[in-house]
C-alpha positions as a Markdown table, in Angstrom:
| # | Residue | x | y | z |
|---|---|---|---|---|
| 1 | Met | -11.5 | -6.4 | 11.8 |
| 2 | Glu | -9.0 | -4.8 | 9.4 |
| 3 | Ile | -8.8 | -1.0 | 9.5 |
| 4 | Leu | -7.3 | 0.8 | 6.5 |
| 5 | Asp | -6.2 | 4.4 | 5.9 |
| 6 | Ile | -8.5 | 6.3 | 3.5 |
| 7 | Leu | -6.7 | 8.6 | 1.0 |
| 8 | Asn | -7.8 | 11.4 | -1.1 |
| 9 | Glu | -7.1 | 11.6 | -4.9 |
| 10 | Glu | -3.6 | 13.0 | -4.2 |
| 11 | Gly | -2.7 | 10.1 | -1.9 |
| 12 | Asn | -2.9 | 12.0 | 1.4 |
| 13 | Ile | -4.5 | 10.2 | 4.4 |
| 14 | Ile | -7.9 | 11.7 | 5.3 |
| 15 | Gly | -9.3 | 9.1 | 7.7 |
| 16 | Thr | -9.7 | 5.4 | 8.4 |
| 17 | Glu | -12.3 | 2.8 | 7.7 |
| 18 | Glu | -13.0 | -0.9 | 7.8 |
| 19 | Arg | -11.6 | -2.8 | 4.8 |
| 20 | Lys | -15.0 | -4.1 | 3.9 |
| 21 | Ile | -16.5 | -0.6 | 3.8 |
| 22 | Val | -13.4 | 0.8 | 1.9 |
| 23 | His | -14.2 | -1.6 | -0.9 |
| 24 | Glu | -18.0 | -1.2 | -0.7 |
| 25 | Lys | -17.6 | 2.6 | -1.1 |
| 26 | Gly | -14.7 | 2.4 | -3.5 |
| 27 | Leu | -12.5 | 4.6 | -1.2 |
| 28 | Trp | -8.8 | 5.2 | -2.0 |
| 29 | His | -6.4 | 3.2 | 0.1 |
| 30 | Ile | -2.9 | 1.8 | 0.1 |
| 31 | His | -1.9 | -1.6 | -1.4 |
| 32 | Val | 1.6 | -3.1 | -1.6 |
| 33 | Gly | 3.1 | -5.7 | -3.9 |
| 34 | Ile | 6.6 | -7.2 | -4.2 |
| 35 | Trp | 8.6 | -8.9 | -6.9 |
| 36 | Ile | 10.7 | -11.6 | -5.1 |
| 37 | Met | 13.6 | -12.8 | -7.3 |
| 38 | Asn | 15.8 | -15.7 | -6.4 |
| 39 | Met | 19.6 | -15.9 | -7.1 |
| 40 | Glu | 18.8 | -17.7 | -10.4 |
| 41 | Gly | 16.8 | -14.6 | -11.6 |
| 42 | Lys | 13.4 | -16.3 | -11.3 |
| 43 | Leu | 10.4 | -14.7 | -9.8 |
| 44 | Leu | 8.2 | -16.1 | -7.0 |
| 45 | Phe | 4.5 | -16.4 | -7.6 |
| 46 | Gln | 1.9 | -17.6 | -5.2 |
| 47 | Lys | -1.4 | -19.2 | -6.0 |
| 48 | Arg | -4.3 | -17.6 | -4.2 |
| 49 | Ser | -6.4 | -19.8 | -2.0 |
| 50 | Phe | -9.7 | -20.9 | -3.6 |
| 51 | Asn | -11.6 | -19.4 | -0.7 |
| 52 | Lys | -10.3 | -15.9 | -1.5 |
| 53 | Lys | -13.0 | -13.5 | -2.6 |
| 54 | Gly | -10.8 | -11.8 | -5.3 |
| 55 | Asn | -9.0 | -13.8 | -7.9 |
| 56 | Pro | -9.5 | -17.2 | -6.2 |
| 57 | Gly | -7.0 | -19.9 | -7.4 |
| 58 | Lys | -5.1 | -17.4 | -9.6 |
| 59 | Trp | -1.3 | -16.9 | -9.6 |
| 60 | Thr | 0.0 | -13.6 | -8.5 |
| 61 | Arg | 2.9 | -11.9 | -6.7 |
| 62 | Thr | 2.9 | -11.4 | -2.9 |
| 63 | Gly | 1.1 | -8.3 | -1.7 |
| 64 | Gly | -1.9 | -7.0 | 0.2 |
| 65 | His | -3.4 | -4.0 | 2.0 |
| 66 | Val | -1.6 | -1.7 | 4.3 |
| 67 | Ala | -3.2 | -1.4 | 7.8 |
| 68 | Thr | -3.8 | 2.0 | 9.4 |
| 69 | Lys | -0.7 | 3.4 | 11.2 |
| 70 | Glu | 1.5 | 1.1 | 9.2 |
| 71 | Thr | 4.0 | 2.3 | 6.5 |
| 72 | Pro | 3.9 | 0.7 | 3.1 |
| 73 | Leu | 7.3 | -0.9 | 3.8 |
| 74 | Glu | 6.0 | -2.3 | 7.1 |
| 75 | Gly | 3.0 | -3.5 | 5.3 |
| 76 | Ile | 4.9 | -5.5 | 2.6 |
| 77 | Gln | 7.2 | -7.0 | 5.3 |
| 78 | Arg | 4.1 | -8.1 | 7.2 |
| 79 | Glu | 2.4 | -9.5 | 4.1 |
| 80 | Val | 5.5 | -11.5 | 3.2 |
| 81 | Gln | 5.8 | -12.9 | 6.7 |
| 82 | Glu | 2.1 | -13.8 | 7.0 |
| 83 | Glu | 1.5 | -15.2 | 3.5 |
| 84 | Ile | 4.8 | -17.0 | 2.8 |
| 85 | Gly | 6.5 | -17.3 | 6.2 |
| 86 | Val | 9.8 | -15.6 | 5.6 |
| 87 | Thr | 11.4 | -12.4 | 6.9 |
| 88 | Ile | 12.9 | -9.9 | 4.4 |
| 89 | Pro | 15.1 | -7.3 | 6.0 |
| 90 | Gln | 14.1 | -3.7 | 5.3 |
| 91 | Asp | 17.5 | -2.9 | 3.9 |
| 92 | Asn | 17.1 | -5.5 | 1.1 |
| 93 | Ile | 13.7 | -4.1 | -0.2 |
| 94 | Glu | 13.7 | -1.5 | -3.0 |
| 95 | Leu | 10.8 | 0.7 | -3.8 |
| 96 | Ile | 10.2 | 0.6 | -7.6 |
| 97 | Asn | 7.3 | 3.0 | -7.9 |
| 98 | Ile | 3.9 | 4.0 | -6.7 |
| 99 | Glu | 1.0 | 3.5 | -9.1 |
| 100 | Lys | -2.4 | 5.1 | -8.7 |
| 101 | Met | -4.8 | 2.3 | -9.8 |
| 102 | Ser | -8.6 | 2.0 | -10.2 |
| 103 | Pro | -9.3 | -1.4 | -11.8 |
| 104 | Asp | -13.0 | -1.0 | -10.9 |
| 105 | Glu | -15.3 | 1.3 | -8.8 |
| 106 | His | -14.8 | -0.8 | -5.7 |
| 107 | Asn | -11.0 | -1.2 | -5.8 |
| 108 | Arg | -9.1 | 2.1 | -5.9 |
| 109 | His | -5.7 | 2.2 | -4.4 |
| 110 | Phe | -2.2 | 3.6 | -4.5 |
| 111 | Thr | 0.1 | 0.5 | -5.0 |
| 112 | Tyr | 3.6 | 0.6 | -3.7 |
| 113 | Asn | 5.6 | -1.8 | -5.9 |
| 114 | Tyr | 8.7 | -3.3 | -4.3 |
| 115 | Phe | 11.6 | -5.5 | -5.4 |
| 116 | Val | 13.8 | -7.8 | -3.4 |
| 117 | Tyr | 16.2 | -10.7 | -4.3 |
| 118 | Val | 16.5 | -13.6 | -1.9 |
| 119 | Asp | 18.3 | -16.8 | -1.4 |
| 120 | Tyr | 15.2 | -18.8 | -0.5 |
| 121 | Lys | 14.2 | -22.1 | -2.1 |
| 122 | Ile | 10.5 | -23.2 | -2.3 |
| 123 | Lys | 11.0 | -25.5 | 0.7 |
| 124 | Asp | 12.1 | -22.5 | 2.8 |
| 125 | Tyr | 8.6 | -20.9 | 2.6 |
| 126 | Lys | 5.8 | -21.7 | 4.9 |
| 127 | Ile | 2.5 | -20.7 | 3.2 |
| 128 | Gln | -0.6 | -19.5 | 5.1 |
| 129 | Lys | -3.3 | -21.9 | 3.8 |
| 130 | Glu | -6.1 | -19.3 | 4.2 |
| 131 | Glu | -4.3 | -17.0 | 1.7 |
| 132 | Val | -2.0 | -19.2 | -0.4 |
| 133 | Ser | -2.4 | -22.7 | -1.9 |
| 134 | Asp | 0.9 | -23.0 | -3.8 |
| 135 | Leu | 4.2 | -21.3 | -4.7 |
| 136 | Lys | 6.5 | -21.5 | -7.7 |
| 137 | Tyr | 9.4 | -19.7 | -9.3 |
| 138 | Met | 9.1 | -18.7 | -12.9 |
| 139 | Thr | 11.4 | -17.1 | -15.5 |
| 140 | Ile | 10.6 | -13.8 | -17.0 |
| 141 | Glu | 10.3 | -15.5 | -20.4 |
| 142 | Glu | 7.6 | -17.9 | -18.9 |
| 143 | Ile | 5.8 | -14.9 | -17.6 |
| 144 | Glu | 5.9 | -13.1 | -20.9 |
| 145 | Gln | 4.6 | -16.2 | -22.7 |
| 146 | Ile | 1.7 | -16.5 | -20.2 |
| 147 | Lys | 0.8 | -12.8 | -20.9 |
| 148 | Asn | 1.0 | -13.5 | -24.7 |
| 149 | Asp | -1.3 | -16.5 | -24.3 |
| 150 | Asn | -3.7 | -14.4 | -22.2 |
| 151 | Asp | -3.8 | -17.2 | -19.6 |
| 152 | Glu | -6.3 | -15.8 | -17.1 |
| 153 | Asn | -5.1 | -18.2 | -14.4 |
| 154 | Tyr | -2.5 | -15.4 | -13.8 |
| 155 | Thr | -3.5 | -12.0 | -12.5 |
| 156 | Phe | -0.7 | -10.2 | -14.4 |
| 157 | Val | -2.3 | -10.8 | -17.9 |
| 158 | Lys | -4.5 | -7.8 | -17.3 |
| 159 | Trp | -1.8 | -5.5 | -15.9 |
| 160 | Asp | -1.0 | -2.1 | -17.4 |
| 161 | Asn | 2.6 | -1.3 | -18.1 |
| 162 | Phe | 3.4 | -5.0 | -18.3 |
| 163 | Asp | 6.3 | -4.6 | -20.8 |
| 164 | Glu | 7.8 | -1.8 | -18.7 |
| 165 | Lys | 7.7 | -4.0 | -15.6 |
| 166 | Met | 9.3 | -6.9 | -17.4 |
| 167 | Leu | 12.1 | -4.6 | -18.7 |
| 168 | Phe | 12.8 | -3.5 | -15.2 |
| 169 | Leu | 12.9 | -7.1 | -13.9 |
| 170 | Lys | 15.2 | -8.2 | -16.8 |
| 171 | Lys | 17.7 | -5.4 | -15.7 |
| 172 | Lys | 17.5 | -6.6 | -12.1 |
| 173 | Arg | 18.0 | -10.2 | -13.2 |
| 174 | Glu | 21.2 | -9.3 | -15.2 |
| 175 | Leu | 22.6 | -7.5 | -12.1 |
| 176 | Ile | 21.9 | -10.4 | -9.8 |
| 177 | Leu | 23.2 | -13.0 | -12.3 |
| 178 | Ser | 26.4 | -11.1 | -12.9 |
| 179 | Lys | 26.9 | -10.5 | -9.2 |
| 180 | Asn | 26.5 | -14.2 | -8.6 |
| 181 | Asn | 28.7 | -15.1 | -11.6 |
| 182 | Ile | 25.8 | -16.9 | -13.3 |
| 183 | Ile | 25.5 | -16.7 | -17.1 |
| 184 | Ser | 21.9 | -16.3 | -18.4 |
């Protein structure tokens, strides 16, 4: 049984509840997501398992719920370890922002968005089959084209502030490529 912190509208913890009930009642909770960029400036996406209740078989970034008594940073480290089998040191993870999101009446959360760059190849990951069915790296331009095509096999086609997020990621890519002496 997964227990989550319940938040008020301002993001303060006011109690705890089972994950199932949190979603049934549409209670505010904490969610985390991370943009994982490799040394070539490509972003990692994972295909959700087809047995997942939400967005089965769709491509998304790594993320999930934060358990009670867990910080958002601890939560994203746990999610990365559980779902794709790698450890990302705390010092390498950068908090981008916190978004208050309410995509529907059953899913209301404060999402902590993180960024990290890694030197992992696809073969380095060990996916958790219950959560993830596949992994791939994609360029930002491929992601933008998918958004333009409104390809609903990808969760990000419905995201708010998509262009702002891509601009941030392009800046990060330029820093990484210049640091690694790679010309884009």
